[in-house]
C-alpha positions in Angstrom: 0.0 0.0 0.0 1.0 3.6 -0.6 -0.3 6.7 1.1 0.1 10.1 -0.5 -0.8 13.1 1.6 -0.9 16.7 0.3 -1.2 19.7 2.6 -1.6 23.3 1.6 -0.5 25.7 4.4 -3.6 28.0 4.9 -4.5 29.7 8.2 -8.0 28.7 9.2 -10.1 29.6 12.2 -12.1 26.7 13.7 -15.8 27.0 14.2 -16.6 26.5 17.8 -19.5 24.5 19.1 -22.4 26.2 20.9 -22.5 25.6 24.5 -24.9 24.6 27.4 -27.4 22.1 28.7 -30.0 21.6 31.5 -28.2 19.2 33.8 -28.3 19.5 37.6 -25.4 18.5 39.8 -27.3 15.7 41.5 -28.3 14.2 38.1 -24.6 14.5 37.0 -23.5 12.5 40.1 -26.1 9.8 39.2 -25.2 9.4 35.6 -21.5 9.2 36.4 -22.1 6.3 38.8 -20.9 3.1 37.1 -23.7 1.1 38.9 -26.3 3.3 37.3 -24.7 2.9 33.9 -24.7 -0.9 34.2 -28.4 -0.8 35.3 -29.5 1.7 32.7 -27.7 0.3 29.7 -27.0 -3.3 30.5 -30.3 -4.6 29.1 -30.3 -2.5 25.9 -29.9 -4.4 22.6 -26.6 -4.0 20.7 -26.8 -2.0 17.5 -24.2 -2.1 14.7 -22.9 1.4 14.0 -20.8 2.0 10.9 -17.5 3.4 12.3 -16.7 5.1 9.0 -19.9 7.2 9.0 -19.9 10.8 10.3 -17.0 13.1 10.9 -13.9 11.1 11.7 -10.7 12.0 13.6 -7.7 9.9 14.2 -5.9 7.2 12.1 -8.1 5.4 9.6 -6.5 2.1 10.4 -6.5 2.5 14.2 -7.2 -0.7 16.1 -9.8 1.0 18.4 -12.9 2.9 17.3 -15.0 5.3 19.4 -18.4 6.4 18.1 -19.8 9.6 19.8 -23.4 10.9 19.5 -23.1 14.6 20.4 -25.1 17.8 20.7 -23.2 21.1 20.1 -25.1 22.8 23.0 -24.3 20.0 25.5 -21.6 21.1 28.1 -20.8 17.5 28.9 -20.2 16.8 25.2 -17.8 19.7 25.2 -15.9 18.3 28.2 -15.9 14.8 26.6 -14.5 16.4 23.4 -11.6 17.9 25.4 -10.8 14.5 26.9 -11.0 12.8 23.5 -8.7 15.4 22.0 -6.2 14.6 24.7 -6.6 10.8 24.1 -6.0 11.3 20.3 -2.9 13.3 21.1 -1.6 10.8 23.7 -2.3 7.7 21.6 -1.7 8.6 18.0 -2.4 5.8 15.6 -4.4 3.8 18.1 -7.8 5.5 18.2 -10.3 6.7 15.5 -13.3 8.7 16.6 -16.5 9.1 14.6 -18.9 11.9 15.6 -22.6 11.7 14.9 -25.1 14.5 15.4 -27.8 14.0 18.1 -29.2 17.5 18.6 -31.8 17.7 21.4 -34.4 19.4 19.2 -37.3 17.7 17.5 -36.9 20.2 14.5 -34.2 17.9 13.1 -34.1 14.9 15.4 -37.3 12.7 15.4 -36.0 10.8 18.5 -36.5 13.9 20.7 -39.9 15.0 21.9 -39.2 18.4 23.4 -36.8 21.3 22.6 -33.9 21.2 25.1 -31.3 23.0 23.0 -32.9 25.4 20.5 -29.7 26.2 18.6 -28.5 22.6 18.4 -30.0 21.9 14.9 -28.5 25.1 13.5 -25.1 24.3 14.9 -25.2 20.7 13.5 -26.2 22.0 10.0 -23.3 24.5 10.1 -20.8 21.8 11.1 -22.0 19.6 8.2 -21.7 22.6 5.8 -18.1 23.1 6.9 -17.3 19.4 6.7 -18.7 19.2 3.2 -16.5 22.1 2.1 -13.0 21.6 0.6 -10.2 21.7 3.2 -6.5 22.1 2.9 -5.5 18.4 3.1 -5.9 16.0 0.2 -4.8 12.3 0.3 -5.1 9.1 -1.6 -4.3 5.6 -0.5 -3.6 3.0 -3.2 -1.9 -0.3 -4.0 1.7 0.1 -4.9 1.0 -1.1 -8.4 -1.5 1.8 -8.8 0.8 4.5 -7.5 1.0 6.4 -10.8 -2.8 6.3 -11.3 -3.5 7.4 -7.7 -1.2 10.4 -7.9 -2.8 11.3 -11.3 -6.2 11.3 -9.7 -4.9 13.4 -6.7 -3.3 15.9 -9.0 -6.5 16.2 -11.1 -8.6 17.0 -8.0 -6.1 19.6 -6.7 -5.2 21.3 -10.0 -8.7 21.2 -11.5 -11.2 21.3 -8.6 -14.9 20.9 -9.3 -16.8 23.9 -7.9 -20.3 23.6 -9.3 -22.6 26.6 -9.0 -25.5 24.6 -7.7 -23.5 23.0 -4.9 -21.9 26.4 -4.0 -25.4 28.0 -3.6 -26.7 25.2 -1.5 -23.7 25.3 0.9 -23.8 29.1 1.0 -27.5 29.2 2.0 -26.9 26.5 4.7 -23.8 28.3 6.1 -25.5 31.7 6.2 -28.6 30.4 7.9 -26.5 28.4 10.5 -24.2 31.4 11.2 -27.1 33.4 12.5 -27.7 30.9 15.3 -24.1 30.2 15.9 -23.2 33.8 16.5 -25.7 34.0 19.3 -24.6 30.8 21.1 -23.0 31.2 24.5 -20.0 29.1 23.6 -19.3 31.2 20.6 -19.7 34.4 22.6 -17.3 33.0 25.3 -14.7 32.3 22.6 -15.1 35.8 21.2 -14.7 37.3 24.6 -11.5 35.3 25.1 -10.0 36.4 21.8 -11.0 40.0 22.4 -9.2 40.0 25.8 -6.1 38.3 24.5 -5.5 39.9 21.1 -5.0 43.5 20.0 -7.7 45.3 18.0 -7.5 44.5 14.3 -5.8 41.1 14.8 -6.6 38.7 11.9 -7.9 36.0 14.4 -10.7 38.4 15.4 -12.4 38.2 12.0 -15.7 36.3 11.9 -18.1 35.1 9.3 -21.6 36.5 9.5 -24.7 35.7 7.5 -24.1 38.9 5.5 -20.5 38.2 4.6 -21.3 34.6 3.7 -24.2 35.6 1.5 -22.2 38.3 -0.2 -19.7 35.8 -1.6 -19.8 34.7 -5.2 -18.5 31.5 -6.9 -16.0 33.8 -8.6 -14.7 34.9 -5.2 -14.2 31.2 -4.2 -12.5 30.4 -7.5 -10.2 33.4 -7.2 -9.3 32.5 -3.6 -8.5 28.9 -4.6 -6.2 30.0 -7.4 -4.5 32.6 -5.2 -3.9 30.4 -2.1 -3.8 26.7 -3.3 -0.4 26.8 -5.0 2.8 24.7 -5.1 5.0 27.1 -3.1 2.6 26.5 -0.1 2.3 22.8 -0.6 4.0 19.9 1.1 3.6 16.3 -0.3 4.4 13.2 1.7 4.6 9.7 0.1 4.8 6.7 2.4 4.9 3.0 1.3 6.5 0.5 -1.0 8.2 3.0 -3.3 11.8 4.3 -3.7 12.5 8.0 -3.3 13.5 8.2 -7.0 10.2 6.6 -8.1 8.2 8.8 -5.9 9.9 12.0 -7.1 9.4 11.0 -10.8 5.7 10.3 -10.4 5.0 13.5 -8.4 6.9 15.6 -10.9 5.1 13.9 -13.8 1.6 14.9 -12.5 2.4 18.0 -10.5 5.3 19.4 -12.5 3.1 21.8 -14.5 1.6 23.4 -11.4 2.7 27.0 -11.1 2.1 29.8 -8.7 0.6 33.1 -9.8 0.9 36.4 -8.1 2.6 37.2 -4.7 2.9 34.5 -2.1 0.2 35.0 0.5 1.2 35.6 4.1 0.0 32.5 6.1 1.6 33.2 9.5 -0.3 35.2 12.1 1.6 38.2 13.4 3.1 37.9 17.0 1.0 39.4 19.7 2.0 41.4 22.8 1.5 40.0 26.3 -2.1 40.4 27.4 -3.2 42.1 30.7 -5.6 40.6 33.2 -9.3 40.7 32.7 -12.5 38.8 33.6 -15.6 38.3 31.5 -18.8 36.4 32.4 -20.9 35.1 29.5 -24.4 34.3 30.8 -26.0 31.0 29.9 -29.3 30.3 31.6 -29.2 26.6 30.5 -26.1 25.8 32.6 -26.1 25.1 36.2 -22.3 24.9 36.4 -19.7 27.3 35.2 -17.2 26.5 32.5 -14.0 28.5 33.2 -11.1 29.3 31.0 -7.9 30.9 32.4 -5.7 31.9 29.4 -2.7 34.1 28.6 -0.6 34.8 25.5 3.1 33.9 25.5 6.0 35.3 23.6 7.2 31.8 23.0 7.5 30.1 19.6 7.8 26.4 18.6 11.5 26.9 17.8 12.3 28.0 21.4 14.1 25.3 23.4 11.9 26.2 26.4 9.0 24.5 24.6 10.2 21.1 25.9 10.7 22.3 29.5 7.2 23.8 29.5 5.6 20.6 28.1 7.4 18.5 30.7 6.3 20.8 33.5 2.7 20.8 32.2 2.6 17.0 32.5 3.4 17.6 36.2 0.9 20.4 36.6 -2.3 19.6 34.6 -1.7 18.0 31.2 -1.8 14.3 32.3 -5.2 13.8 33.7 -5.3 12.2 37.2 -1.5 12.2 37.9 -1.2 16.0 38.1 -1.1 18.7 40.7 -4.1 20.5 39.5 -6.3 17.4 39.5 -5.1 16.4 42.9 -5.6 19.9 44.4 -8.9 20.7 42.7 -10.6 17.4 42.3 -9.3 14.7 44.6 -8.5 16.8 47.8 -11.0 19.7 47.6 -13.8 18.4 45.3 -14.1 21.9 43.9 -14.2 21.0 40.2 -15.7 18.4 37.9 -12.9 18.6 35.4 -9.6 20.3 35.1 -6.9 20.4 32.5 -4.1 22.6 31.2 -2.2 22.9 27.9 0.2 24.9 25.8 -0.7 25.7 22.2 2.6 26.9 20.6 3.0 27.9 17.0 5.5 29.6 14.8 4.6 33.1 15.8 2.4 33.0 18.9 1.4 30.8 21.8 -1.1 30.5 24.6 -1.3 28.8 27.9 -4.7 27.7 29.1 -6.2 26.1 32.2 -9.8 24.9 31.9 -12.1 23.7 34.5 -15.8 23.3 35.3 -17.4 23.9 38.7 -20.3 25.3 40.7 -20.5 29.1 40.5 -19.7 29.4 44.2 -16.4 27.6 43.7 -15.0 29.6 40.8 -12.9 32.1 42.9 -11.6 29.3 45.2 -10.6 27.1 42.2 -8.8 30.0 40.5 -6.9 30.8 43.6 -5.7 27.2 43.8 -4.7 27.3 40.1 -2.6 30.5 40.7 -1.0 29.0 43.8 0.0 25.9 41.8 1.5 28.1 39.0 3.5 30.1 41.5 4.7 26.9 43.1 6.0 25.7 39.7 8.0 29.0 39.5 9.3 29.1 43.0 10.6 25.6 43.6 11.7 22.6 41.4 9.3 19.7 40.9 10.1 16.6 42.9 12.2 13.8 41.4 9.2 11.5 41.4 7.1 14.0 39.5 9.9 14.6 37.0 10.3 10.8 36.3 6.6 10.3 35.9 6.2 13.2 33.5 9.2 12.1 31.5 7.8 8.5 31.3 4.5 9.8 30.0 6.0 12.1 27.4 8.5 9.4 26.2 5.7 6.9 25.9 3.8 9.3 23.6 6.6 9.7 21.1 6.7 6.1 19.6 2.9 6.0 19.8 2.8 9.1 17.6 4.2 7.0 14.8 2.0 3.9 15.3 0.4 4.1 11.9 1.2 5.2 8.4 -1.3 8.0 8.6 0.1 9.4 11.8 3.6 9.3 10.4 2.5 11.2 7.3 0.6 13.8 9.4 3.6 14.3 11.7 5.9 14.8 8.7 3.6 17.4 7.3 3.5 19.2 10.7 7.3 19.3 11.0 7.7 20.5 7.5 5.2 23.3 7.8 6.5 24.4 11.2 10.1 24.4 10.0 11.1 21.6 12.5 13.7 18.9 11.8 12.2 15.8 10.3 13.8 13.8 13.1 12.4 16.1 15.8 10.8 13.2 17.8 14.2 11.6 18.1 15.7 14.9 19.2 12.8 15.4 21.6 13.7 12.2 23.4 17.1 13.5 24.2 15.8 16.9 25.2 13.3 15.4 27.7 15.8 12.9 29.2 18.3 15.7 29.8 15.9 18.2 31.3 16.3 18.9 35.0 13.7 20.1 37.6 15.6 23.4 37.8 15.2 24.0 34.0 11.4 23.3 34.3 11.2 25.8 37.1 13.2 28.4 35.2 11.0 28.0 32.1 7.8 28.5 34.1 9.3 31.5 35.8 10.3 33.0 32.5 7.1 32.5 30.6 4.1 32.1 32.9 2.4 35.2 34.4 -0.2 34.2 36.9 -1.2 37.8 37.5 -2.1 38.3 33.8 -4.6 35.4 33.3 -7.7 36.3 31.3 -10.7 34.7 32.8 -13.8 33.9 30.8 -16.7 32.2 32.6 -19.7 30.7 30.8 -22.8 29.9 32.8 -24.3 31.4 35.9 -22.6 34.5 37.3 -19.6 33.2 39.4 -19.4 34.0 43.1 
């Protein structure tokens, strides 16, 4: 078999889900009880669900499949999504996830009798419109004997895309109608509030699509954009399988050699942003009984900075490794203040953010934040213990070989390194970096980059106390 993956480097903003549901804390305790789950679902008949249906994430050939039925306005679905994203990151190549829409609104779901989430149908339709649209990744998987034919098919689709007027109008109407509901959703408003607090006025990431802007587009606009942006000097092609480098080069040049770029090369990197100041925003959501809290700040760090590895290692001590972290122990196990907590770094070529996310009752928001800040300061003021350091290193080193557990994950990783100007053997180098890091280096990195006093807080749900 051969896999050919083509990636065009285009900056895209993700469409957020809408966000809330009518769940009480007592009900949540009940449904989280394993005994309840065994009683409630043990007698239900088994149903065959096609794992390839729906929107799929993860490696196509992964040995484990997870099928999720979700509602864009369900807060627990959102928290599950965060956990699933972490699982996909931690076990690359071993898990594929298929998402199915199950909006709690009888307008589009005949299995629901009452309207629980009035915007769920609109959000689901918007997601489907986006999923149906062309993306920036193209791939083909063929038998080695059909390599030439497969690349010819791939090149024809990339160089001569089919953009029929009728399909464009249909998708345009769906996207415009769905955007109206999406722009009013609490989850979207919370995301907008977070960006407004973190980014300077006029930043490209603050742009948003509205029904008016979507409706004003013409097919000619889309065709012009495609010609301007989908171009060979922004493209990376990875070939993996039973083929020699010489054969691969000859076939790629045969079918893509005539592809030329016209006009100036677009700027695809977002500009660096200055450090943000502290702020707090509450986004009301009457359908929530718990608060979803995000504590975020911008960093002057880039992916090429050596401190990236020290921060990732420290985050696996602090909050990026589920149960075996300081934040989980402090906020969940010992105090019982939160239902979920996690932390992460998102580091790119020009900008980075650090985020701590948790969910709790409104009366516990201030208490939980104080504990988060105390833990961040502790990371800056003293080295982590030798046991914490060993455990974090073990977790990170285990993730590296798992990240190359499938052909698809290897191809995606090579694309990432190429587009982020990283060495192609970066995982091997990362092993040495992590092994050599000391507790003092982790402490110094947190002291250098993290600013507990400048955290932006966005709370979604009832007004926090």
